[in-house]
C-alpha positions in Angstrom: 93.5 114.6 80.5 93.9 115.7 84.2 90.8 115.5 86.3 90.8 118.0 89.1 88.5 117.4 92.1 88.1 119.5 95.2 86.8 117.7 98.3 85.1 120.4 100.2 83.4 121.0 103.6 82.2 124.1 105.5 81.3 124.9 109.1 78.6 127.5 109.8 76.9 129.6 112.5 73.6 127.5 112.0 71.7 125.4 109.5 69.9 127.9 107.3 71.4 130.7 105.3 68.0 132.2 104.7 67.8 132.8 108.4 71.0 134.9 108.2 73.5 132.1 109.1 77.0 132.4 107.7 80.0 130.3 106.8 82.7 130.4 109.4 85.2 127.8 108.1 86.0 126.4 104.6 88.3 123.4 104.2 89.3 121.9 100.8 91.7 119.2 99.6 92.7 118.8 96.0 92.7 115.5 94.1 94.3 115.4 90.6 93.7 112.0 88.8 92.7 110.6 92.2 95.9 111.6 93.9 96.1 114.0 96.9 98.3 116.9 95.8 98.7 118.8 99.1 97.3 121.9 97.4 94.7 122.6 100.1 92.6 125.6 100.9 91.7 126.4 104.5 90.3 129.6 106.1 88.3 130.7 109.2 85.9 133.5 108.6 84.4 136.2 110.8 80.6 135.8 110.2 79.7 139.2 111.7 77.0 137.5 113.8 76.8 135.2 116.8 77.1 131.4 116.4 74.3 129.3 117.7 75.2 127.2 120.8 74.0 124.0 119.0 76.5 124.8 116.2 79.4 125.4 118.7 78.6 122.0 120.2 79.1 120.4 116.8 82.3 122.1 115.6 83.7 123.8 118.7 84.4 127.1 117.0 83.6 130.1 119.2 82.7 133.7 118.6 85.8 134.8 120.4 88.1 132.7 118.1 86.6 134.3 115.0 86.8 138.0 116.0 90.1 138.7 114.3 89.5 136.4 111.3 88.9 137.8 107.7 85.5 138.5 106.4 84.1 136.4 103.5 84.6 139.3 101.1 88.3 139.3 101.9 88.7 135.6 100.9 85.9 135.3 98.2 88.1 135.8 95.1 90.8 133.5 96.3 88.3 130.8 97.1 86.5 131.3 93.8 89.7 131.0 91.8 90.7 127.9 93.8 87.5 125.9 93.1 86.7 127.3 89.6 86.4 124.5 87.0 86.9 121.7 89.4 84.5 118.9 90.3 83.5 119.5 93.9 83.1 116.4 96.1 80.8 117.2 99.0 78.9 115.1 101.6 75.3 116.5 101.6 76.2 119.0 98.8 73.0 121.1 99.0 73.9 122.3 102.4 77.4 123.5 101.6 76.5 124.8 98.1 73.5 126.6 99.5 75.7 128.5 101.9 78.4 129.2 99.3 75.8 130.6 96.8 74.3 132.7 99.6 77.7 134.2 100.6 78.7 135.0 97.0 75.3 136.5 96.2 75.5 138.8 99.2 78.7 140.4 97.8 76.8 141.7 94.7 80.0 141.3 92.6 78.6 139.1 89.8 79.8 135.8 91.1 77.9 133.0 89.4 76.0 130.1 91.1 78.3 127.3 92.1 76.8 124.9 89.5 77.6 127.3 86.7 81.4 127.0 87.2 81.8 123.7 89.0 80.4 120.2 88.7 79.2 118.9 92.0 79.3 115.3 93.2 77.3 114.5 96.4 78.9 111.6 98.2 75.8 111.3 100.5 73.7 110.5 97.4 76.4 108.1 96.2 76.6 106.3 99.6 72.8 106.0 99.8 72.8 104.3 96.3 75.6 102.0 97.4 74.3 101.2 100.8 70.5 101.7 100.9 68.8 101.5 104.2 72.1 102.0 106.2 73.6 104.9 108.0 75.6 107.0 105.6 77.0 109.8 107.7 80.7 110.4 107.6 81.5 108.4 110.7 79.5 105.4 109.5 81.3 105.5 106.2 84.6 105.6 107.9 83.7 102.4 109.8 82.5 100.8 106.6 85.6 101.6 104.6 88.1 101.2 107.4 89.1 104.9 107.4 90.8 106.2 110.5 88.7 109.0 112.0 90.0 108.8 115.5 91.0 112.5 115.4 87.4 113.6 114.6 86.2 114.4 118.1 84.5 117.6 116.7 83.5 118.5 113.2 86.2 120.6 111.4 86.0 121.6 107.7 89.6 120.7 106.8 89.8 117.5 108.8 86.4 116.4 107.5 87.5 117.1 103.9 90.6 115.0 104.4 88.5 112.1 105.8 85.9 112.5 103.0 88.7 112.2 100.4 89.6 108.8 101.8 86.0 107.8 102.0 85.3 108.9 98.4 88.3 107.0 97.1 87.2 103.9 99.1 83.7 104.1 97.6 85.0 104.5 94.1 87.6 101.8 94.2 90.5 103.0 96.2 93.8 104.5 95.0 97.6 104.5 95.4 97.6 107.5 97.8 100.4 110.0 97.8 101.4 110.5 101.4 103.2 113.8 101.4 104.2 113.6 105.1 106.1 110.3 104.8 106.8 109.7 101.2 105.0 106.3 101.4 103.3 105.5 98.1 102.5 101.9 98.7 98.9 101.7 99.7 96.9 98.8 98.4 93.2 97.9 98.2 92.2 94.7 100.0 89.4 92.3 99.0 86.8 94.1 101.1 87.2 97.3 99.1 88.9 99.3 101.9 92.3 100.9 101.6 94.9 98.8 103.4 98.2 100.5 104.3 101.1 98.2 104.2 103.5 98.4 107.1 106.8 100.1 106.4 108.8 97.3 108.2 107.1 94.4 106.4 109.6 91.6 105.3 110.9 91.7 101.8 109.2 89.3 99.3 111.1 86.0 98.7 112.6 85.8 95.2 112.5 82.3 93.8 115.0 81.7 90.9 114.9 79.0 88.3 117.4 76.1 88.6 119.9 75.3 85.9 117.9 72.3 84.9 114.7 74.5 84.6 116.6 77.0 82.4 117.8 74.3 80.1 114.3 72.8 79.8 113.0 76.3 79.0 115.6 76.8 76.2 114.8 73.4 74.8 111.1 74.3 74.7 111.9 77.5 72.8 113.8 75.6 70.2 110.7 73.5 69.6 108.6 76.6 69.2 110.8 78.0 66.5 111.7 75.5 63.8 114.5 77.8 62.5 116.5 77.3 65.6 116.4 81.0 66.7 113.5 82.3 68.7 112.5 85.9 69.4 113.7 85.5 73.0 117.2 84.3 71.9 117.9 87.2 69.6 
């Protein structure tokens, strides 16, 4: 049975939807049976209010940039249909789910609470269980699981979802990752548990063939195994 997971992140105008703060960016990447499919969802949203300066310092998204972007009610149905029935993988899930439920509730269109149509997996809770007493923010987990986050100079919903997908796979045992950009499907997991990407120009493995004497000795051994003189391997 196919398991569909959506790794999700949002950026917002502030930290509390009860104070009137809104979602301004949604970024999602899809995993099916632990493989990235490339079926992503990404949108910027006009929140119809000012963004707090502290929030702009975190994600770099300005009020001017969002002025011509769609309203949440214009993307709500597409977003709902995209995540419906999937397991959502979110770092600090109560924050994002709280904002999502607030946005959908304000529409008064009968959208259910997120937990009613999606399972939710909180990778922050998972990380705290795996690494008690340690830092478990996304940057710390990238260092711990050898995930490249060099492009993460600011928070961004889609980029953070892509990074979180690698972190989640690292925390849960790694994967053979489908790299849609290069066609490279040869990732391996090393002994430390991190995902090790093999170099494309690595030398070919040496093939050692049996000598004629070794082949004859092998055949003689098979004759001993089967008293009738014909073994399964000789048929």
